C-alpha positions in Angstrom: 100.7 -1.1 5.6 99.3 -3.7 3.2 96.0 -3.1 1.4 94.3 -6.1 3.1 95.1 -4.7 6.5 93.7 -1.3 5.6 90.5 -2.9 4.4 90.3 -4.9 7.6 90.7 -1.8 9.8 88.2 0.1 7.7 85.7 -2.7 8.1 86.3 -2.8 11.9 85.7 0.9 12.1 82.5 0.6 10.1 81.3 -2.2 12.3 82.1 -0.2 15.4 80.3 2.8 14.1 77.3 0.7 13.1 77.2 -0.9 16.6 77.4 2.5 18.3 74.7 4.0 16.0 72.5 1.0 16.7 73.0 1.4 20.5 72.3 5.1 20.3 69.1 4.4 18.3 68.1 1.7 20.7 68.6 4.1 23.7 66.6 6.8 21.8 63.8 4.3 21.1 63.7 3.3 24.8 63.7 6.9 25.9 60.9 7.8 23.6 58.8 4.8 24.4 58.5 5.9 28.1 58.4 9.6 27.2 55.2 8.8 25.3 53.9 6.7 28.2 53.3 9.9 30.1 49.7 10.8 29.3 47.3 13.6 30.2 44.6 10.9 30.5 46.4 9.1 33.3 47.3 12.4 34.9 43.7 13.5 34.9 42.6 10.2 36.5 45.1 10.6 39.3 44.1 14.2 39.8 40.4 13.2 40.2 41.4 10.5 42.7 43.6 12.7 44.9 41.1 15.5 44.9 38.2 13.1 45.8 36.2 13.4 49.1 38.0 10.3 50.3 41.1 12.5 51.0 39.0 15.5 52.3 41.5 18.2 51.3 44.5 16.4 52.8 45.1 18.6 55.8 48.4 17.5 57.3 48.0 15.1 60.3 44.4 14.1 59.6 43.5 10.5 58.7 42.7 11.7 55.2 46.2 13.1 54.7 47.7 9.9 55.9 45.5 8.0 53.5 46.7 10.2 50.6 50.3 9.5 51.8 49.6 5.7 51.6 48.1 6.1 48.2 51.2 7.9 46.8 53.5 5.3 48.5 51.5 2.5 47.0 51.9 3.9 43.5 55.6 4.2 44.0 55.9 0.7 45.2 53.9 -0.6 42.3 56.3 1.1 39.8 59.4 -0.1 41.6 60.5 3.2 43.1 62.3 2.2 46.3 61.3 3.5 49.7 63.7 6.1 51.1 62.0 7.1 54.4 62.4 5.9 58.0 63.3 2.2 58.6 62.9 1.0 55.1 59.5 2.7 54.5 58.4 5.5 52.3 57.6 7.7 55.3 59.6 10.3 57.2 57.5 11.0 60.3 57.3 14.1 62.6 55.0 15.4 65.2 52.2 17.6 63.9 49.2 18.6 66.1 46.3 19.7 63.9 42.8 21.3 64.2 39.6 20.1 62.6 36.9 22.7 61.8 33.5 21.2 62.6 31.3 23.8 61.0 31.5 27.2 59.3 31.2 29.2 62.5 29.7 32.6 62.2 30.6 36.3 61.7 28.0 39.0 62.6 28.0 42.8 62.8 25.8 44.4 65.5 23.9 47.4 64.1 22.4 49.6 66.9 19.0 51.1 65.9 17.5 54.4 67.1 14.9 52.6 69.2 17.6 51.0 71.2 17.4 47.6 69.5 20.2 45.9 67.6 19.9 44.3 64.2 22.4 41.6 63.4 24.0 41.4 59.9 25.2 37.9 59.3 27.9 37.2 56.7 28.4 34.2 54.5 31.3 31.9 54.1 33.4 31.8 52.1 32.4 34.9 50.1 32.6 37.2 53.2 34.7 35.3 55.7 36.6 32.1 56.1 36.4 30.0 59.3 39.7 30.1 61.3 41.4 26.9 60.2 43.4 26.8 63.4 41.1 28.8 65.6 40.3 28.1 69.2 36.8 26.9 69.7 34.3 29.4 71.1 32.5 32.7 70.6 33.6 36.3 71.1 31.3 39.3 71.0 33.2 42.6 71.5 34.2 45.9 70.1 36.5 45.7 67.1 39.9 47.4 67.4 42.0 48.1 64.3 45.6 47.3 65.0 47.3 47.9 61.7 49.8 45.1 61.1 49.4 43.6 64.6 53.1 44.1 65.4 54.9 44.9 68.6 58.6 45.5 67.9 60.2 47.6 70.6 63.7 47.3 69.1 62.3 48.9 66.0 60.4 51.5 67.9 57.1 50.3 66.5 54.0 49.0 68.4 50.5 48.7 66.8 49.1 48.0 70.3 50.7 51.1 72.0 48.2 52.9 74.2 45.4 50.4 73.5 43.7 48.0 75.9 42.4 45.2 73.7 41.6 42.8 76.6 38.4 41.0 75.7 38.2 42.8 72.4 38.3 41.6 68.8 41.4 42.9 67.0 41.4 43.5 63.2 44.7 43.4 61.4 46.6 43.0 58.1 49.2 40.8 56.7 52.9 41.7 56.5 54.8 44.6 58.0 55.4 48.3 57.2 58.8 47.7 55.7 58.4 46.3 52.2 61.8 45.8 50.6 62.5 42.1 50.9 65.8 42.5 49.0 67.2 44.9 51.6 69.1 43.5 54.6 67.1 45.9 56.8 64.1 43.7 56.1 65.7 40.9 58.2 64.9 43.0 61.3 61.2 42.8 60.4 60.8 39.3 59.1 59.8 37.6 62.3 56.8 39.9 62.6 55.5 38.8 59.2 54.5 35.3 60.3 50.8 34.6 60.8 51.7 32.6 63.9 53.4 35.6 65.4 50.4 37.9 64.8 47.9 35.6 66.4 50.3 34.9 69.4 50.8 38.7 69.8 47.1 39.3 69.8 46.6 36.6 72.5 49.4 38.1 74.6 47.6 41.4 74.6 44.5 39.7 75.9 42.3 39.8 72.7 39.4 37.4 72.6 39.0 37.4 68.9 41.1 38.1 65.8 39.9 39.2 62.3 42.6 38.7 59.7 42.4 40.7 56.5 43.7 37.8 54.5 41.6 37.5 51.4 38.9 35.5 53.2 40.6 32.2 52.1 41.5 29.2 54.1 44.7 29.6 56.2 45.8 26.9 58.6 49.1 28.7 59.2 48.1 30.5 62.4 49.0 29.3 65.9 46.3 27.4 67.7 45.4 29.4 70.8 42.6 27.9 72.9 41.1 31.3 74.0 41.5 33.1 70.7 38.7 32.9 68.1 40.0 33.6 64.6 38.6 34.1 61.1 39.7 35.7 57.9 37.5 38.4 56.4 36.9 39.7 53.0 35.9 43.1 51.5 32.3 43.4 52.6 32.7 43.0 56.4 35.8 45.2 56.2 33.9 47.9 54.5 31.1 47.7 57.0 33.5 48.0 59.9 35.0 51.2 58.4 31.6 52.6 57.3 31.0 56.1 58.6 34.4 56.4 60.3 36.0 58.6 57.7 38.9 56.2 57.4 40.0 53.4 55.0 42.1 50.4 55.7 44.2 50.9 52.6 44.9 54.6 53.3 45.9 53.9 56.9 48.4 51.3 55.8 49.9 53.6 53.2 50.3 56.2 55.9 52.0 53.7 58.2 54.3 52.5 55.4 55.5 56.0 54.9 55.9 57.2 58.5 56.5 53.9 60.4 54.0 55.3 63.0 51.1 53.1 64.0 47.6 54.5 63.5 45.5 52.0 65.6 42.1 52.9 66.9 38.9 51.6 68.4 36.3 51.4 65.7 33.2 51.5 68.0 31.7 48.6 66.0 30.7 45.4 67.7 31.0 42.0 66.1 30.5 38.4 67.0 32.8 35.8 65.7 32.3 32.1 66.4 34.3 29.0 65.7 33.7 25.3 66.3 36.9 23.3 66.2 38.5 20.2 67.7 42.2 20.2 68.5 44.3 17.0 68.1 47.6 17.6 70.0 48.6 14.0 69.5 48.8 14.5 65.7 51.7 13.2 63.5 52.3 13.5 59.8 54.9 12.6 57.3 56.9 13.3 54.2 56.6 10.6 51.6 60.0 9.7 50.0 60.9 7.4 47.2 64.1 7.0 45.2 65.6 5.5 42.0 69.1 4.5 43.1 72.0 5.4 40.9 74.0 2.7 39.1 77.4 4.3 39.1 79.5 3.2 42.1 80.7 6.7 42.8 78.0 9.0 41.3 75.2 7.2 43.0 76.1 9.0 46.2 75.0 12.2 44.5 71.2 12.9 44.5 68.9 15.0 42.5 65.7 15.8 44.5 62.4 16.9 43.1 59.6 17.8 45.6 56.3 19.4 46.2 53.8 19.5 49.0 51.3 16.8 49.3 49.1 18.5 51.9 46.3 21.0 51.2 44.1 23.1 53.5 41.4 20.6 54.3 37.6 21.0 54.9 36.1 23.7 57.0 32.7 22.5 58.0 31.7 21.6 54.4 34.0 24.1 52.6 36.1 21.5 50.9 39.4 22.8 49.4 40.5 19.7 47.5 43.9 21.2 46.6 44.0 20.4 42.9 46.1 23.2 41.6 47.7 23.8 45.0 49.3 21.3 45.0 48.1 18.0 43.7 49.4 19.4 40.3 53.0 19.3 41.5 52.6 15.9 43.2 51.0 14.2 40.2 53.7 15.6 37.9 56.4 14.1 40.1 54.5 10.8 40.2 54.1 10.7 36.4 57.8 11.4 35.9 58.8 8.8 38.6 56.7 6.1 37.0 58.2 6.7 33.5 61.8 6.9 34.9 61.4 3.7 37.0 59.7 1.6 34.4 61.9 2.7 31.5 64.8 0.6 32.8 67.2 3.3 31.6 70.3 3.2 33.8 70.9 6.4 35.8 74.3 7.1 37.3 73.1 9.5 40.0 70.3 8.8 42.5 66.9 10.5 42.1 64.8 11.3 45.1 61.1 12.0 45.0 60.0 14.1 48.0 56.2 14.5 48.7 56.2 17.1 51.5 53.8 17.2 54.4 52.6 20.3 56.4 53.6 23.0 53.9 50.3 24.8 54.4 50.7 24.8 58.2 54.1 26.5 58.1 56.5 24.7 55.8 57.1 22.2 58.5 57.8 19.2 56.3 60.5 20.9 54.3 62.0 22.3 57.5 62.1 18.8 58.9 63.7 17.3 55.8 66.5 20.0 55.6 67.3 19.2 59.3 67.1 15.5 58.7 68.2 14.9 55.1 68.2 11.5 53.6 71.3 12.4 51.6 73.9 15.0 52.9 73.5 18.5 51.7 77.0 18.4 50.1 75.9 15.4 48.0 72.7 17.0 46.8 73.0 18.2 43.3 69.9 20.4 43.6 66.4 20.5 45.1 63.7 21.2 42.5 60.4 22.5 43.8 57.0 22.0 42.1 54.1 24.1 43.5 51.0 25.0 41.5 52.2 23.8 38.0 49.0 22.7 36.4 47.5 25.8 34.8 49.3 27.4 31.9 50.5 27.2 28.3 54.2 27.6 28.8 57.1 26.3 30.9 59.4 28.2 33.2 62.5 27.1 35.1 64.2 29.2 37.8 67.4 28.5 39.6 69.4 29.9 42.4 72.6 31.6 41.4 74.5 28.5 42.8 73.1 26.2 40.1 72.0 28.4 37.2 73.9 26.2 34.7 71.6 23.3 35.4 68.8 25.1 33.6 70.5 24.0 30.3 69.3 20.4 30.9 65.7 21.7 30.8 66.1 24.0 27.8 67.7 21.2 25.8 64.9 18.8 26.6 62.3 21.4 25.7 64.0 22.4 22.5 64.4 18.9 21.2 61.2 17.1 22.3 58.5 19.3 23.9 58.6 22.7 22.1 56.7 24.8 24.6 57.5 28.5 25.1 60.0 28.5 28.0 61.3 31.1 30.3 64.5 30.7 32.2 65.6 32.8 35.1 68.2 33.0 37.9 67.3 34.4 41.3 69.0 37.8 41.6 70.3 39.0 44.9 69.5 37.9 48.4 66.0 37.4 49.8 65.2 38.5 53.4 61.5 37.9 53.5 59.3 35.3 55.1 59.8 32.0 53.1 56.5 31.1 51.5 57.5 28.0 49.6 59.4 24.8 50.3 62.0 25.8 47.8 62.9 28.9 49.9 63.3 26.7 52.9 65.9 24.6 51.1 67.6 27.7 49.7 67.8 29.3 53.2 69.4 26.1 54.5 72.1 26.3 51.8 70.9 23.9 49.2 71.1 24.6 45.5 67.5 25.1 44.5 65.4 25.3 41.4 61.7 25.4 40.5 59.5 24.5 37.6 56.3 26.3 36.8 53.7 26.7 34.1 53.1 30.4 33.4 50.3 32.0 31.3 47.4 30.5 33.1 44.2 29.7 31.3 41.8 28.9 34.2 40.6 30.9 37.2 42.8 30.3 40.3 40.8 29.5 43.5 43.7 30.0 46.0 42.8 28.2 49.2 39.1 28.2 48.2 36.5 25.7 47.2 36.9 25.4 43.4 40.5 24.3 43.7 39.8 20.8 42.6 40.7 18.6 39.6 38.9 21.0 37.2 41.3 23.8 38.2 44.2 22.4 36.1 45.0 21.6 32.5 46.2 18.0 32.2 47.9 18.8 28.9 50.5 21.2 30.4 50.9 18.8 33.4 51.8 16.1 30.9 54.5 18.3 29.4 55.9 19.3 32.8 56.2 15.6 33.7 57.9 14.9 30.3 60.3 17.8 30.9 61.3 16.3 34.3 61.7 12.8 32.8 64.0 14.0 30.0 66.0 16.4 32.0 66.6 14.0 34.8 68.0 11.3 32.5 70.4 13.8 31.0 71.4 15.3 34.4 71.7 12.0 36.2 74.0 10.6 33.5 76.3 13.6 33.0 79.9 12.8 34.1 80.4 16.4 35.1 77.7 18.9 36.0 78.0 22.5 35.0 76.4 24.4 37.9 
């Protein structure tokens, strides 16, 4: 080959290398521009807005929840995120009756005196009890009967109600079941009895007029509405007062049941009054809010990466407003921040991204169950579902994946190592889980989707779980900024990979 030809080829190679380097630098600059557009200040502003009284705790089905859904949809439209719900909208609708709590109700203990009179001890909400968020409306005054876990399971030779007549009485019960090993297939026989809905329905079937649920005296709308059953959750003080002078303790009795699988139910001899003032809305409907950034590759665009979290919270119980800041505006706002940056960046993505704001998680994981039965993209075309729930209070990052997609955690660790530099924990779900699903992610997993979750461990603020105090002040916007940045970076990398290593 002549020297001139060699020089020409060398020059062409140098030019090609220069052009490639320039293109890579330009892509990096574009990526970083929108990476830095994700700010804790904007996140804090959105948090304050979604936690405002205007949205009243976002109880699924209520006008305030629907207003919050409109607010999120409006933001996505503003940023150019396409609607992916029903009939060209952002909404995936489903029926959802709901209950409004009109006031805080009442919980009182009757204390008989030697002179024959009765003194009433009244308790305070939410420190001592929490109004039944899905209670029937009315009042029950009756003897309290302790019924352990509130379970009737004849096929397991177990019945907390055996030998008891609780008609017209108030039953006092605990969460969960005597069998505790959720990794053992035997637990599957017990799981249906863990549900709050089952426990309230079983109480009603036995004729109880009231139900006291030892549930941490926090808001819980995940109990079946039963017109003639008055319900409230109770805390340590009324529980101690019921057991006072009986020579028994709730904790000790449960430990005994867990060892022997023999119920230890008994009539306490204590009389209480429980009152609830609620309005039922059987006509209620609610929705998931769904937006997408469509992939650009003619083949890979049919594959979808889903990130989701629940938009609803537990609402307002007669002035006890739970604004749902940490649980789970934090997850929603992080998804929004990442969606905005991804959409406005103009960076081409080969695969499709789906942003799923889930309704009715707090009332029984209904929105995620509805989506998995009515998916926008087929399950076999879903790369993974990534769940965000309570991600706004911590100093580190954590990514967990089901065994079917553990390799996808590499996209997140690379993004953190290169750009974010937070302490990060990575884990893979080990073994099978037979317990009651308590997150939208577990609903997707149970339905056969590859699933992941992102969280922010090492919390620095108090957690007001289902209690007033869970508002915009319950989160740290700085960690939320980094969670959103992690999503943004990882999604670009994952969406554009020709081959994914699951």
